[in-house]
N, C-alpha and C positions, 0 to 999 in steps of 0.2 A: 504494500500500500504506500503511495507516495503523497507527500504534501500534508499528511495528517499531523496534528499537534499532539504531542505527548502531554498528558495532564496527570497531576497527582492530587488526590483528595484526602480529606481526613477519613471519610467513610464512603463505601459504595454499597448499594442495596440492589440485589438482582434476584428475580424470582421467575418461576414458570418457564423454565428452559425446556422441560419435557424431553430430556435425553432418553432415547429409546423409542421415540415416536418419529415417524417420517416428516411431520410438519416442522420439527425443531430446526431453528435457524442456527445450527452449531457453528457454521463457518463465519457467520456475522458476529457471533459472540467471541470467537477466537480472535477475530480482527479487532473487536472492541477491547478485549483484555490486553492485546498487544500494545495499545496506546493509552491505557488507563490503569493507574495504580492507586492504591489507598492503604492507609495504615490499618484500617479495619474493613473487612469485607463480610457482608451478611448475605447468605444465600437463603432467600425468604420463601422456601418451600416449592414443591413440584419441580425440583431440579432434575430428578430421575422420574420417569413415568412408569411406575410399577404396574399400573392398570394395563397399559398397552403391552408391556413386556410379558405379562402373564398370558395375553392372547396370542402374541407372536413375537419372536425374538428379532429385534432390529437394533443393531449397535454398530454403525459404520465407524471408520477410523476417525472422522471428525468429532464424533461424540466422545471417544476416548481421549482425543486431543484436548477437549474442553476440561476434562478431569485432570489431565496432566498439567495443563496450564495453571489451574487453580492450586494444585499441589506444589507447583514450582513457586508460586507467589507465597504460599505458606512457608516454604523452606527459606525464602528470602526475607521473612520477617513479618509478613502481613498476618494479622489476627483474623482468622476466618471462622465464622459461626454458621452452621448449617441448621436452619429452622425447618423442621419437618412439615410437609403439607399433606393433603389428602392423597395425592398420587404417589407420594413416597412415605406414607404413614407407617410403613414397616420400621422406619428409623426411630419412631417415637419410643420404642422399647430400648433404644441405645442412648438415651439422654445422658449427657455428661461424658460420653465416650469420645476419645480422640482417634481420628483416622488420618494419619499422615499430617498431623498439625491442625486438622479441622475438627472442631468440637461440635457435637450434636446437641440441640436443645429443642424444646417445644415452643418456648417464648423467652425473650430476654428484654431487659431495659437498656436502651442506648442513651448515654448522656452526651449531648452535643457540646460543641466548643463554647457556646454561650450559656451553658448550664441547664438548658431545657432537657427534659427527660421524655423519651419516646418508648412506648411499648412496640416491640417488633414481633410480629406474629403473622403466620400465613393468612389466616382468616377463615379457613374452611370450618372451624369450630362454630362459626356463627351463621353458617349456611344450612338452613333447616332441611333443604332437599338432600344434601350430602349425608346428613345424619339420620333423618327420619324416613326418607323414601329412597333407599339405596339404589333400587332398580331404576328409578327415574333419573338418578344422577348418572348411572352408566348409560342410559338411553340418551341423555343430554350430551354425554361425552361422544357418542357415536354420531349424533347430529352435528356436533361441532367439527368432527372429522370431515363430514360431508361438506360443510360450509367452507372448510379450508380447501378442499378439492375444487369446489366451484370458484373460490377466490383465485386459485392458480390459473384456471382456464380464463376467467375474465381478465386477469392481469396480463396474460400473454396476448389476448386479443387487443386489449387497449394499447399495449406496447407496440404491437404490429401496426396499429392505427396512429401511432405517435401521440397517444393520449396520456395524460398523467396518471400515475398509480392511484387506484381507488380500491379500497378493501371492502368486498362484499360482506365478509364475516363480521367486520367491525360495524358496518352499517346495520347488519341484522341485529347485533347486540344493542347498539346505542339508539337506533331509531324506532325499533319496535317498542310500543308503549309498555308492555310488561317487562321488557328488559330494562328500560329506563327506570321503572318503578323498583325493580330488584336492585339495581346499582345504588339508587338513592337509599333504599332500605338498608343495604349492606353497609354503606358509609355511615349511616346513623347508628347502627348497632355497634360498629367498631368504635365510633366516637364515644358511645356510652360505656364501652368496656374500658376505654382509656380513662374516662372519668372515674370509674370504679377502681381502677388501678392507681389513681392519684398521680397521673403523669400529664405532661403538656400536650402529648399527641400520640398518634399511632402510625406505624409504618407497616404496610401489609402487601399482599399480592392477591392470588386466587382468582379474581374475576377478569384478569387480562385487560384492565382498563386503567392506564396511567393517569394519575390525577394528583393535584395538590389543592386541597380545599380547607376552608375554615368553617367548622361546624360547631356553632355555639361556643366559640372560644377554644375549641380543640383542633389542633392541626392534624388533618387526615391526609396521609400521603400513600399512594399506591404505586408500586414499582413498574406495573405493566407486565410485559411478557417478552419472550424470545421465540414466539411462534408467528406472530403477525407484526407487531409494532416495533420490536427490538428496542426496548427502552430500559433505562436504569435510573435509579435515584442516587444522587450524589450529595454528600455534605462537604461544603467548602471549609477552609480552615477558620473562617469567621463565624461558623455556625449556621450559615445560610444553606438552603437546599435548592437543588435544581433537578429537573428531569432531562436526561440526555437521550435524544432519539438518534439511534445509529443506523444510517442507511435507510432513508425514507422509502426508497424504491426497493422493495424486498425481492423482486424477481431478477435482479442483476447480481453479478458476482461482487463480493466485497471490494475488490480492488477497483472494479469499474465504478462502483458507487463512490469510492474515494476520489477518483479522477473527476467525477462530476460534482465533487464537493457536497456529497450527500450526508456526510457526518455532521449532524446539526445538534447544537445545544438548544433544547427547546422546552417550553412548558407545554401543558396539555393543549392549549390553543395555538401553539406554534411559536411563541416568543419566550425568551428566557425569563423566568420568574424566580423570585426568591421568597422563601417563607418569611412572613412578617416576624 
């Protein structure tokens, strides 16, 4: 990758990589990790997709390279915490265990440089579908796979027509009324959990919807995902936060994206924002 700026942060938060699944954008994440370092790295759940691996084994070299890249950062001194999610829930029985310098947890409290405290949690614990209607959660997972396939087809057609990238799967989640209601409800519940935990905010993943919101005085931040949007949350050394969107056009190779200056530091609406 050429022309990319190497950046160092106080903390990086990455979630929903879904290694072991075909839609995972492992190459983009490898590219991202090559140019971004942090003193602390939080893997905020669904890093490995155990659900899909149970159905069929899919583990290409790029997925192994992501693991090796993270282990290398741990060896170089980065403190890495792996927060288990619903797709990698098998790790919840290993809380406190270290794997190559990466410690496993169910939730942690992160203290920012400005003294604010944040609950870091995947968020599936507050998704009633995941916990109460398990079969519906699996059905929704399959429907999401189909949406990703449709998304790829549409992206290729639009690229052929020289039209800008447009995500069908993101549109389906955000524009459908029930999906919007779910996202809003999810954010509210996580904000309430932050209040109960007596912290200033919450950092989560799970719903593949990157965001930075103020909810009744609670800072709600979602890391997004590495299946569609390729986003990460970063804390700067002054305690401010930003969402980094890496390679907005997901259907091109990472190096090509770089040459087109697609590595963009962005907020949810497209501009850089900082947490108040």
